[in-house]
Steps between C-alpha positions, in 0.01 A plus 500: 500500500640805682314607809313831529817633674737438215740775397822484302712647779443507874701766694524439872520824697378853426794694639785676322597192295151377416365834380813556287486148355132537415567824319773342287263211410224742414723702272730239346269192494158654432364165382562332837251498777619534861387538859679637810426299817553704813467346846431829675200738456695766319788550262843628589677210665780627724391860459158426641606247763757713678340786690764603752580871543738639238468195273694579177706342227877480538520472119452814286175520307671561170602133509227364726234654274378331179643563152139557380412759768764767573537614861427873485504600869799694632611258774708216371469308829123480534290420807278194504170677449638676189626170355163339570318784316743455209419131479124562516534758225705257286238226541208734430645687208595179318181311592702231673281548810208341313692167489570478875314235706532602863489264803632223272783317682694250288571179690635271233563470126502169315646462150375243243733429209219324323285817476779762540308667780542606858210439734520762769315431830377817663344574835250786491492662840211732406255213456688221689520278192754312290514554120738412217653691210652342195772664300783425254751728668559596866674808634584513870514869595438478877849594613725298723374545858212386719229769510336338803789523741840665531805349667446509879796386716434342838574745782523376856241663731297653219177423675621691809509830309204720599506720188422424134713273276425531128664382181557769242349283227163520685485852628172558683283781365491803723785397729575797729872539554505870569690578823566128547832315547561288194765238427542378142684167486684469166749672278367447147297708260182490715683611816688789341174617344295471821738665741519854355124506456421379853762739640290799384244455777610211728645579840785259434599306186774237516620281214630189665720292275713191541734616230514808271404541134649728234281806475523747213347848487360589156316808371120487489502657152732399222730788397477416128118493520493842672718653223329337207133559603366796312765463230404157363169311482425308816519159319851585376610608847369169639693292249825696540490489882394134493807397300725715708370326814534159345862553402580657838353203689703257290818707546463520879423128532796401282733738688380345826590155373839594359615769742287469813729711715452798272120481529525435873716811548251713305201373692655540841638837406145612430386378843794671668419828330134477615566390865838651576837357604392431859221260404586129530464415133706180531250346744172627353554539122792275401384149403726199507432429130583689177254738333232320297564164664166604639266764359591858574251709694416834348377797708369812320693814582664325795184510709619219729825677567318825570278330757808359676702821498203695631467248790147405387617142433771270626670193359587224745714211377456208742323170543163443668538295820131498590188716509401655832172642614612846400722434199811305401805381703808485281788250527728792579294556818327811377122538538291676234151627598217482246128537459507351151745249350502470120642192338668609174660159492456413136303288265414130482574384148268272303570378149213586263275575797512141624309375197528121456618407148402168346627383162326202344394373840830547680540769770803716430767587757615858406840451662586235238440743208730739315407848379510551125569860383414621847133409460402157374562176691670180387255231383195719585304584178338834424573663836688820583583634844540874493789587734651846505850617582652489848750771413278737304130579445268201484316629199802513275508119497122449518452718192767302307333177614152612387637602161686170459183300577320690224781418255486137609121476456512664156778258397290208616203631306712542188654152526179327594635374831312483829773400742841654585715338770870559593683167515816440695773315301602152620827643629297719737566849625778621724272649759505800732228655726246695290527792743865599547440734794589472871190669642344310784158461336663343196734268695207370701325369183762463233491121513126499416551700174617377162867510411692687225795391289831671432442560132222609266215422466487368859674795669291772668668831419438805720572723204247681281726532198582128487136411551386755240724329241394153610125558528435768239757439231606133504282253302231314690611156371815353646641153582340495847141614448304214339170548313218260425 
C-alpha cells in the first residue's frame, strides 16, 4: 500500500524550473498529484540564494520568464529582487505554492521496477527528522550547482589578510563596503555585475582576473517592446519580443560557431568604443578563446565600462601570488591594498543536487549514463533532470521539458503503462561530454556528469527550435524509449 506521502510526481526544487514544471503539471495533467520538495526555507532557488549587490539576470526576461506568465516590467535585464517577486507571484497566482514542502532536502531516490515507484528519502531540517515520499515519476529541478558552497581556490597567505574575505555566493547581510577598498577576484557574470555596483560607493573597486571574458553591453529595455507597448496588448508584445529574442540568440550563437572572428570583432569594437583607443583592450577584454566557447557576460547599458572610464573601477589582469596583511601581492610584483576581498570565483557543480540514485537495489554512477532528449537518463526509469540552456535563457529549455513530461505522462495514462525508460542499443553510443563548454566551473566537474551522443535522441542540442520540434512536435514513442 502507498504511504501517506504518496504522490504521482515528486518535483525536487522550488526555483525557476520547479515552479514552472509544477504549473505545467497542474494545467496539462490535472489528474496527477504532485509535491515540490525544497531544501531551503523559501522558494526562488538561485534568485533567493544570491544576495550580492547588483544581482541580476544576464538573460533577458522575455525568454527567462514563463510562457504562462508574461514579463510586463520595462527592464528586460531584471535585478534579482524583481525576479524573485516574479517567481513568488507565479507560484501564488497558480496555487503552486500550496504544494511546496519547505526544509525538505532529498538525499536519495530508490526505484523499484516491481511496484513502478520511486522511494525518495528526505531530511527535514525544520524538525530534524527523516521521512519518505513515494511517487511514480521524479523530476529533478534543483539546478546544476552546489547551493552550500561555491568554488573557492586555495590562496597562499589567506589567513594573513587582516580584512574580510567573502564568497559572492554567501554575501553577508548588511556588509558595509562604503568608502572601503574592495578587490573582486573573478571575471565572470558575478564579477561584472558586482563591480559597477560596488564602485558607486566604495573608495576603490578592482576586478582582479587571471584572464578576460567577452563582455557585451546590451540595452536595459528592448527596443521592440518600447515601440509596441501601447499599440498592442501586453501579452502580444511579450510573445513577439520573446520570439525575436529567441531567434536573435540562436543567430548570434550560430554565427559565433561558424564565423567567430566576425563576432569577436563586433564585441571588441563595442568595448573600444566605450573605453577609447588608449585603453588596453587586448590585455583586459580579449580572451584566448572564441565567443561562446564560454558564456558571454552581459552588462546593461555598459555600466561596467562606464565605471572603468570614470575611474571608479579598475580591471587588473594578473595572477595572485599570495595574500598579505593589507591585500594581495601579484606575480607581476604589484601590490593591491584591500579592506574587503570578494571571491567571485565560480560555482561548484553537482549533478541533481548530489542525490544518490538507486535502481532495483544498485547504486547508479551518473557518469556512466547518457542523456536522452536532453532530459531523461539511459536505463533510469521515470526520471527527468531539468537542465536549461548554457547559451540562452534557462527557462526556454525548462519550459519545453515540463511540457514534454506532461505529454509523456498523458501518453502513459492512455496506453496503460507505468514505466518509461530510455535504453541504449547494444552497439552503444558514440559519446561526448554532456556540457560542451570550456568554462572553468564546467571543466572541473564534467567527468562526474552524464554523457551525450553525437546523434538524436542522445544529443543535447543548445537550440530552442530543434528542441521545440523534438519535444513538442515529435511523437513520444520511438525505438529508444521503452514502456512497460
